[in-house]
Backbone bond lengths (Angstrom), bond angles and torsions (degrees), N, CA, C in turn:
res aa  C-N    CA-C-N  psi(-1)  N-CA   C-N-CA  omega(-1)  CA-C   N-CA-C  phi
1 D - - - 1.449 - - 1.521 108.95 -
2 A 1.309 114.92 135.06 1.461 122.74 174.37 1.526 108.48 -100.81
3 P 1.323 117.85 165.76 1.468 119.96 -178.98 1.529 114.30 -49.68
4 T 1.322 118.11 -39.83 1.462 119.23 -177.25 1.524 113.49 -65.70
5 H 1.304 117.49 -6.70 1.471 121.60 175.19 1.532 110.25 -63.36
6 I 1.346 116.60 -33.63 1.464 121.66 -175.64 1.529 112.90 -132.48
7 V 1.320 117.58 -36.91 1.467 121.26 -173.51 1.532 109.72 -122.38
8 R 1.316 115.83 171.91 1.469 119.45 172.70 1.522 106.90 -73.30
9 G 1.281 115.56 127.02 1.457 118.32 -179.49 1.511 111.12 174.02
10 K 1.316 114.73 -160.43 1.462 121.67 -174.79 1.529 112.32 -74.43
11 T 1.335 113.66 152.66 1.454 121.20 168.69 1.528 107.33 -90.52
12 L 1.322 117.45 171.81 1.463 120.13 -179.18 1.520 112.89 -58.32
13 T 1.316 117.64 -40.68 1.463 119.49 -175.80 1.525 113.37 -74.89
14 E 1.320 117.73 -6.32 1.464 120.37 177.06 1.531 112.19 -87.11
15 F 1.314 117.38 -4.16 1.466 121.29 176.54 1.520 109.13 -94.30
16 A 1.315 116.08 142.00 1.465 121.26 176.25 1.529 109.21 -64.41
17 P 1.324 117.27 147.68 1.471 120.37 178.96 1.533 113.14 -54.96
18 Q 1.340 117.12 -28.79 1.465 120.83 179.99 1.529 112.14 -61.72
19 K 1.321 117.52 -24.46 1.472 121.25 179.01 1.516 110.89 -59.40
20 F 1.333 117.05 -27.32 1.458 122.54 -171.69 1.525 113.95 -98.81
21 V 1.325 116.29 9.00 1.465 121.80 178.45 1.516 107.88 -135.26
22 G 1.325 116.64 128.25 1.459 118.12 177.44 1.510 113.41 170.25
23 P 1.323 115.07 -178.16 1.458 120.00 -179.35 1.526 110.94 -69.96
24 A 1.322 114.16 144.33 1.463 119.85 178.78 1.517 109.40 -136.35
25 I 1.313 114.45 150.99 1.457 121.86 175.53 1.527 108.09 -122.02
26 V 1.325 115.28 135.66 1.458 122.00 179.21 1.521 108.26 -97.65
27 L 1.335 116.15 121.64 1.463 121.53 176.08 1.520 107.76 -99.61
28 N 1.325 116.68 118.77 1.460 121.83 -172.86 1.524 111.17 -92.29
29 F 1.340 115.04 115.09 1.460 121.94 177.22 1.522 111.56 -125.81
30 V 1.321 116.63 29.73 1.468 121.11 -178.55 1.529 111.43 -59.15
31 D 1.316 117.33 -35.34 1.468 120.83 -178.44 1.522 112.89 -89.58
32 H 1.311 118.00 1.97 1.464 122.70 179.65 1.530 109.27 -83.80
33 A 1.304 116.53 147.77 1.466 120.21 174.13 1.520 109.55 -59.99
34 R 1.307 116.80 147.79 1.465 121.21 177.51 1.517 109.96 -60.17
35 G 1.324 115.76 146.74 1.455 120.33 175.52 1.511 112.81 111.62
36 L 1.306 115.14 -147.29 1.460 122.20 -171.57 1.519 114.06 -65.17
37 L 1.320 114.12 138.88 1.462 122.79 169.95 1.520 106.87 -104.21
38 T 1.305 116.97 132.09 1.458 121.33 179.32 1.520 110.23 -92.70
39 R 1.305 115.66 171.02 1.466 119.49 174.67 1.528 110.09 -58.81
40 A 1.333 116.97 -39.74 1.464 119.84 178.67 1.532 111.24 -60.99
41 D 1.322 117.23 -34.92 1.468 120.85 179.01 1.523 111.72 -66.36
42 I 1.323 117.06 -38.61 1.467 119.31 -177.31 1.527 113.11 -91.17
43 E 1.321 116.30 -11.02 1.472 121.21 -177.09 1.530 113.38 -49.89
44 P 1.343 120.00 -43.62 1.469 119.01 -179.00 1.530 114.09 -60.68
45 Y 1.311 117.83 -19.93 1.465 121.86 -179.11 1.521 113.81 -94.16
46 L 1.306 118.41 -19.65 1.465 120.81 -168.56 1.517 114.02 -57.47
47 D 1.314 118.06 -40.42 1.467 120.05 -179.30 1.520 112.69 -68.14
48 R 1.333 117.14 -18.42 1.464 121.04 -179.50 1.526 112.64 -91.45
49 I 1.323 117.35 -9.60 1.463 121.53 179.81 1.523 108.79 -87.34
50 Q 1.323 115.71 122.63 1.458 122.47 -178.96 1.532 110.13 -97.73
51 P 1.328 118.24 151.16 1.468 119.84 174.50 1.533 110.18 -54.16
52 G 1.317 116.21 133.62 1.460 121.62 -179.42 1.514 114.50 90.79
53 D 1.325 117.84 -10.81 1.469 120.26 178.74 1.520 111.37 -62.87
54 M 1.328 114.59 149.32 1.447 121.62 164.80 1.528 105.17 -91.84
55 V 1.318 117.31 141.17 1.462 121.90 -179.25 1.527 108.40 -114.36
56 L 1.329 115.84 128.22 1.460 121.57 178.06 1.524 108.65 -112.41
57 I 1.322 116.58 120.27 1.465 122.10 179.05 1.525 107.91 -91.13
58 H 1.332 115.59 108.41 1.471 121.95 -179.71 1.521 108.78 -99.02
59 S 1.322 115.92 108.64 1.465 120.39 179.74 1.521 112.21 -119.92
60 G 1.322 116.79 -0.89 1.461 119.59 -176.51 1.520 112.66 79.48
61 G 1.313 116.63 9.98 1.458 120.61 -178.15 1.519 113.85 -61.54
62 D 1.334 117.16 -26.78 1.468 119.76 -178.50 1.524 112.62 -65.82
63 R 1.324 118.51 -18.75 1.466 120.27 179.19 1.528 111.95 -67.41
64 Y 1.327 117.17 -15.29 1.464 121.80 179.64 1.524 113.17 -95.76
65 W 1.345 117.02 3.79 1.462 121.51 -177.91 1.531 110.35 -48.79
66 K 1.301 116.42 138.87 1.464 124.81 179.21 1.521 113.50 65.70
67 T 1.340 116.65 24.11 1.460 121.12 172.90 1.527 107.63 -129.45
68 P 1.334 118.08 159.44 1.473 119.43 176.67 1.524 112.86 -60.07
69 A 1.325 117.52 -27.47 1.466 121.58 -179.39 1.528 112.17 -66.65
70 Y 1.343 117.35 -19.38 1.465 119.38 -178.85 1.525 111.84 -58.15
71 L 1.323 116.61 -34.02 1.458 120.42 -178.10 1.523 112.79 -78.08
72 K 1.334 117.09 -0.11 1.461 121.69 176.87 1.524 111.63 -134.06
73 G 1.325 117.90 6.36 1.456 120.57 -168.76 1.504 116.99 -108.89
74 W 1.328 118.76 38.79 1.460 120.22 179.50 1.526 109.30 -144.85
75 C 1.310 115.56 166.48 1.466 121.72 178.53 1.531 109.57 -107.69
76 Y 1.316 115.19 146.07 1.457 121.59 177.36 1.527 107.65 -149.01
77 P 1.337 117.75 150.63 1.466 120.60 -174.18 1.526 112.75 -74.70
78 D 1.338 115.13 144.46 1.455 119.35 171.38 1.532 108.33 -77.48
79 V 1.305 117.43 -176.62 1.466 121.63 -175.21 1.528 111.55 -59.96
80 E 1.324 117.60 -46.30 1.477 119.58 -178.15 1.522 111.69 -67.66
81 A 1.315 117.76 -37.95 1.464 120.59 176.67 1.534 109.98 -66.57
82 T 1.319 116.56 -40.71 1.463 120.57 177.50 1.523 110.32 -61.13
83 R 1.313 116.58 -44.89 1.474 119.79 178.86 1.530 111.48 -62.35
84 A 1.328 116.82 -37.51 1.467 119.69 178.21 1.526 110.60 -64.47
85 L 1.322 117.37 -38.78 1.467 120.80 177.11 1.525 110.82 -68.06
86 I 1.315 116.66 -40.28 1.466 120.78 176.14 1.524 110.00 -60.38
87 D 1.330 116.97 -42.69 1.467 121.26 178.82 1.529 112.10 -61.42
88 R 1.324 117.52 -26.18 1.467 121.62 177.55 1.527 110.69 -81.27
89 Q 1.332 117.34 -1.20 1.463 123.86 176.43 1.532 113.07 63.28
90 I 1.330 115.58 44.56 1.464 119.21 177.16 1.526 109.46 -69.04
91 S 1.337 116.28 158.62 1.465 120.20 -178.50 1.521 112.70 -102.96
92 I 1.314 115.75 -34.25 1.470 122.84 -176.95 1.511 107.15 -147.11
93 I 1.339 117.05 149.40 1.453 121.35 173.17 1.522 108.40 -129.53
94 G 1.324 116.05 137.95 1.460 121.24 -178.13 1.511 111.60 -127.09
95 F 1.329 114.88 152.77 1.468 122.55 -176.30 1.522 111.08 -134.04
96 D 1.328 116.48 148.30 1.459 120.84 172.17 1.532 110.26 -94.03
97 G 1.309 114.23 33.45 1.458 123.38 176.29 1.516 108.61 -140.72
98 P 1.328 116.86 -176.51 1.458 120.63 -171.14 1.519 116.93 -83.80
99 S 1.348 118.96 -3.36 1.460 117.48 -174.56 1.527 112.00 -164.70
100 A 1.341 114.74 162.68 1.463 121.84 171.89 1.521 110.61 -87.01
101 D 1.319 116.63 -4.21 1.467 123.74 179.63 1.522 108.58 -129.94
102 S 1.330 115.25 177.63 1.457 119.26 171.53 1.529 107.75 -64.93
103 M 1.292 117.93 169.16 1.460 120.06 -179.75 1.526 112.23 -84.68
104 D 1.319 117.07 9.48 1.460 121.27 173.78 1.528 107.30 -70.16
105 P 1.334 118.29 117.69 1.469 119.20 -175.87 1.527 113.99 -63.20
106 L 1.314 117.57 -16.51 1.454 119.82 178.69 1.524 112.42 -87.80
107 E 1.314 116.15 -9.70 1.467 121.44 -175.67 1.530 109.59 -107.25
108 M 1.312 116.54 99.77 1.461 121.32 179.91 1.532 110.58 -131.11
109 T 1.324 116.38 32.21 1.462 121.56 -174.71 1.521 112.50 -60.51
110 Q 1.344 116.79 -48.91 1.464 119.57 -178.13 1.533 110.09 -65.55
111 H 1.323 117.37 -40.81 1.465 119.68 175.41 1.533 110.07 -53.96
112 Q 1.311 116.10 -49.17 1.464 120.49 -177.24 1.527 111.08 -61.90
113 L 1.351 116.62 -48.94 1.464 120.09 -179.16 1.521 111.84 -57.95
114 L 1.316 116.44 -43.58 1.463 120.86 -176.88 1.524 112.02 -74.31
115 L 1.311 116.34 -50.13 1.462 119.90 -172.47 1.522 113.26 -70.04
116 E 1.333 117.59 -31.32 1.468 117.43 177.75 1.524 111.20 -68.58
117 R 1.310 117.73 -13.24 1.470 123.13 176.28 1.529 111.73 -105.30
118 E 1.322 115.90 11.53 1.465 123.21 -179.90 1.523 113.06 61.37
119 I 1.325 116.27 30.70 1.467 121.66 171.18 1.526 105.66 -92.69
120 L 1.322 115.44 108.09 1.456 120.82 -175.46 1.528 110.69 -72.23
121 I 1.326 116.02 156.35 1.464 122.85 -177.43 1.527 108.59 -119.44
122 V 1.333 116.10 129.80 1.459 122.71 176.23 1.529 106.84 -116.74
123 E 1.311 115.53 123.73 1.469 120.90 -176.15 1.525 110.27 -116.97
124 N 1.317 115.03 162.84 1.465 123.10 175.47 1.525 113.36 66.26
125 L 1.325 117.00 35.01 1.461 120.70 176.14 1.532 109.78 -72.72
126 T 1.302 116.28 159.79 1.456 121.36 179.79 1.521 109.94 -142.53
127 N 1.316 115.58 162.29 1.469 123.52 176.01 1.518 114.16 65.07
128 L 1.325 117.82 24.04 1.463 119.64 178.33 1.527 111.94 -64.47
129 Q 1.330 117.49 -23.02 1.463 120.78 179.00 1.523 112.31 -65.42
130 Q 1.317 117.73 -15.48 1.461 121.65 179.90 1.528 113.01 -86.00
131 L 1.323 116.22 -5.01 1.463 119.60 -172.80 1.521 112.57 -98.67
132 P 1.334 116.62 145.43 1.461 119.67 167.87 1.531 108.58 -72.74
133 E 1.315 116.85 177.12 1.460 119.97 -177.59 1.525 112.87 -62.65
134 R 1.325 118.29 -35.89 1.470 121.24 -177.71 1.520 109.74 -119.84
135 V 1.323 115.49 132.73 1.459 122.17 178.54 1.531 109.32 -142.88
136 L 1.317 115.63 167.47 1.451 122.43 166.75 1.518 105.17 -97.38
137 L 1.317 117.45 123.84 1.456 121.46 -176.30 1.522 110.16 -107.01
138 V 1.327 115.38 137.81 1.454 123.35 176.38 1.523 106.67 -124.35
139 I 1.333 116.21 119.37 1.464 121.55 -179.61 1.519 107.54 -109.55
140 G 1.313 115.56 108.80 1.459 121.21 -179.36 1.520 111.02 -91.86
141 A 1.331 115.92 70.05 1.468 120.48 178.92 1.523 109.71 -73.18
142 L 1.320 116.55 137.37 1.459 120.08 176.85 1.534 109.96 -63.45
143 P 1.313 118.02 132.78 1.471 120.75 -177.90 1.531 111.93 -82.89
144 V 1.309 116.16 67.15 1.462 121.73 -179.70 1.533 108.36 -81.76
145 Q 1.315 116.80 122.23 1.461 121.33 -178.25 1.527 110.90 -59.03
146 H 1.321 116.20 136.14 1.462 124.33 176.26 1.528 113.46 63.93
147 A 1.327 118.00 17.90 1.469 121.35 -177.19 1.524 111.41 -81.04
148 N 1.342 115.23 140.96 1.462 119.85 174.32 1.524 110.40 -95.99
149 G 1.308 116.78 1.39 1.454 124.37 177.03 1.518 107.88 -176.38
150 A 1.320 116.67 163.91 1.463 119.80 -179.75 1.523 109.36 -163.40
151 P 1.325 116.26 155.14 1.466 118.95 171.64 1.528 109.42 -61.57
152 A 1.322 115.68 151.75 1.463 120.17 -179.90 1.521 109.87 -146.80
153 R 1.296 114.97 149.63 1.464 121.68 169.22 1.516 105.22 -101.91
154 V 1.323 116.91 123.98 1.464 121.67 -175.00 1.526 108.96 -112.23
155 F 1.322 115.70 127.52 1.453 122.31 -179.93 1.517 109.75 -118.82
156 A 1.323 115.95 137.55 1.462 121.38 173.09 1.518 108.00 -113.63
157 L 1.326 115.78 127.95 1.453 121.05 178.92 1.517 108.32 -110.68
158 F 1.333 115.06 131.86 1.455 119.82 179.27 1.504 110.51 -152.70
């Protein structure tokens, strides 16, 4: 998701290609209950997140793909956790679930907080369990003109 998905801002093609390549850190929440992650939940990772990092939230949510549980089977940060990640100056955040928020269409708080700061959102990731904590991430988003989001092929190099 690009800023124009929720707020006034850039489309995907207005970002330099370098935005989509860089260091990433995988935050492991496989043993966490589905749903909201609090600041306390992400606190152990905060010192390891560097400015410019992409953050990947690994909750095992992709194991529910193509089932009704997929729409309830992932972790995403609450407002305070989102603000803590923003304070770490992350560039992109990714999830192994369908959204940075709950699936309630009226609830888009995390989208708004992230996108108004040009922190892009990558959803529906898979195979995060195969990654070490630190990787080089390459997001091959389709360069669709005026798009507020697009399909992407995501590669982790380690």
